[in-house]
N, C-alpha and C positions, 0 to 999 in steps of 0.2 A: 685918818687924816683927809681933810677936804681936798678935792681935785677940781681943776678947771674943766670946762667943757672940752677944751682942746686936748687936755691930757687924758680925759676919759675916752675920747675918740681914738687917740693914738694907741692907748693901752688896749682897747678893745680890738682895734684893727690887727695889732700884733698877736693878740690872743687867737683871733680867727685864722690868721695866717699860719700860726704854729700848729693849729688843729687841722689844717688843710681844707678849711671851709671855702665854699665857692664865692668868688667876688668879695673878699673880706673888706675892701674899701667901701663898697656900696652898703654891705650889710652893717658895718659899724656906724656909718652915717645915718642910715634909715632907722636903725634901732635907737640910736641916741636921740634923734628927732622925736621918735614916738615916746620914749621915756620922759623927755623933757617937755613935751607938748609944744615944740617949736618947729617952725618951718626951716628949710635949709638955709635960707637967707638970715633968719634970726639966729641960727646956730653959729654961722660965720660971724655975725655982729657981736654975739655974746661969748665968743670962744675963750676970751681971757678971764671971764667971770667964773667964780666958784659955783659949782652945782650944789643944790641942796641935797641932804642925805636921802630924801625920798626918791629923788631922781636916780641917785646911784643904786639904791635898792631895786627900783623898777628896771633899770638897765641890766643889772646883774641877773634878774629873773628872766628877762627876755633873752639874754645871751646864753643862759643855760639851756633854755628851750631850743634855741637855734643850734647849739652844739649837739643837742640830742637828735637833731634831724629836721626840726620843724622849719619850713621855708619862711623867709623874712616877710614875704607878701601876706601870708596868713597871720603872722604875728602882728603886723601893723594894719592889716585890713585894707590895704590899697596897693596899687602898682601903676606904673606908667607904661603906655603902649602907643607908639606912633605919635608921641607928643601929647597924648590925652591922659589926664588923671582918671583912674578907674577904681571903684570899690571892688574889693576881692573878698570872697569867703571860701570856705572849704567845699562849697557846692560847685565851684567852677575851677577849671584849670588856670594856673598862673600864665598870663601871656608871655611868650618867649620872643626874643629878638628874631629868631628864624621866621616866625609867623608874620613879621613885618614885610617879608617878601611877598607873601600872599596878599596882604593889604595893599601893597604898592601895585600889584597886578590888577587887583579888583578896582582900585581907583582909576587906573588907566583904562580898564574895560568900560567902566561907567562913564568916563569922559567921552566915549565914542557915541553916546546917545544924547539927544537934546534934553530930555527930561527923564532920566533913567529911573526905573523902578527896580530896586535891588533887594534880594533876599540873602541874609546871612543865616544859613542853615546849620544846626548844631552850634548855636551862637555862643554858648558859655557865658562869659562876662559881657558879650556883645562887642568885643574889642575890634574885630575886623569891620563889621557893619558900621560902627560908630566912626572908625577912621575914614570909611568911604563917605559918610554923610558930612564929616567935618571938612573934607577936601573937595567935595563935589557939591556945591551949593544948590544945584538943580535936582539933586537926587532925593528920592523918597525911599526910605529903607525900612525893611521889616526884619526884626530879629526873631528867628524861629528856634525855639528851644523846648525840649520835652519836660525837663525837670522843673518843678514849681519853684524850688529854692533858687535855682539858677535864673529863672525868669525874674524873680525879685531883684537879683543883682543887675540883670539887664536894665530893668526899669529905673533902678537907682542911678545907673550910669548914663542913661538917657537924660535924666533930670540934671545930674551933676555937670554934664557937658552942654547944657542949654539947647538940646536938640529935640525937645518934645514936639515941635511943630512939624518935623520931617521924619521922625523915627518912632516906631512903635514896636512892641514885643507881643508875640503870640505863641501859644502852645502848639508845637508841631513835632511830629515824630518822623524823622528822616527815613525810618525803615518802612513806613507806610506811604501809600500814594497820597498826594496832597488833597485837601478838601477844595472843592471848586471855588468856595468863597474867598480863598486866598488870591485868586486871580492869576495873572501872568506877569512875568518879570523879564527885564532885559538882561539882568545879571543875577546868577545864583553863585554864591561863594560859600564854600563848605570846608571847615576844618574838623573832620569827624573823628570819632574814636578809631584808632588804627593799630593799636598794639595787639599782636596775636595773644589770645587768652593765656596760653602756656608761658608766654614771656613776661607776664605781669609780675610774677614772683621774683624775677631776676632783675627788676628795675631798681634803681637807687632808692634807698629807704625814704628819702625826702619826697619822692614821687609815689612809690608803692604804698607808703603808710599814711600819706596825708592828702594826696590829690584824689578826686572822686573816681572810683572805678568805672562808673557809668560813662565817664568822659574818656576813658582809656581803652576799654575792651572792644576790639574790632572783630571779635569772632576768631575761629580756629586759625585762619590765615591772615587776619587783620584787614580783610577786604570786604566784609559784610556791608558796610555803609556805602562804599563806592558802588557796589553792585546795585544796591537799593536805590541810590540817588540817580544813577545813570538810567536804570530801568524804569523807575517810578516817577521821577520828577522832570524828565525831559519835556513832557508836554506842558509843564508850568513855565517853560521858557518860550518867549516869542521867537518867531523865525529870525535867524541870525543872532539870537541871544547867546550870551557867554556863560559857560560853566567853568568854575575854577575850584580846584581842590588843593589842600595841603596833603602831603603824603609822607609816610614814614620811610626810614632808610631801607633801600632796596625794593620799594614798592612802585616807583615811578613807571617803569616799563609795563607792569601789569595793569596799572590804572590807565595808562595810555591805550593799551589794547582794549580794555573795557569800554572806553569812551569811543574809540573808532568803531567797535562792533555795535555800539548803542546809538549810532546816528550822529556822531560829532566829527567835524572836520577841522582842519588847521590845528590839530592837537600838538601842543608843544610842552616841553619840560623846561622848568627854570630851576637854577641852583640857588642855594641859600648862601649866607655869608661864609660858611665853611666849605663851600664848593660841593655840597651834597645836593643831589636832585631833590627838590622840596615842593615844587608847585607844578601841577599838571593842569592845563587849561585848553579849552577848545570852543568851537562855535557850532550851534545847532544847525544841521543841514536841513534842507527842505523836506527830504524824505529819507527814511532808513533804507 
């Protein structure tokens, strides 16, 4: 029996709720938009219309994959972060709301310079660096990422958001000292892999089985990238430049100590929307 778009949405939302799926309202809406090939606005406009059988079949296939654990962002190939539409593939982490705290602090840091040069290291989809560029018109942003498939996503997102004049992407390994040709930056922002290796198998299946291990594994204690960036990338910051990290649960104090020992002052910890210490940031001192 044919169903309207509204009924398909309501039925799918209830199905996801019953299964305990994360954010069933958003999941139902995004998957229906993808199956129907409609924007959110078009879906609202056409809600009382009957959906064709092929849309129902496509929606059911997407729903089954999501119920099996596959995240919505990978199913539809896009996600939104800090108001920006982003292409997403399984080469990159799905941007989280918690990371918007890092983006907000990076924007604030960049606004403290007249014409800031900003590096988003371990850029993934480029979400943080692109948020900075979108909200700081004077900024020049470099997205640094090691994985070639992730770099392709970065470049797609630069084009998608019309930022090709001020944002570029380059291959960069956060675990190695930067090449001289990268130059110096006023702000370095980094959301590195920070899950301890032994903890990866305990993660939710939607993360463990679908998101890239390269973007998750932070070494035995989860701090490998913090040590490398503090020790190896400090000189890529201009004097009084800002370094900002996202950190995992329980890591903020350890990263704060690393930064202080590595020549950073005014080091502070910021909490995320769930009151969890999530961002650690500081300023490069004149001397260690």
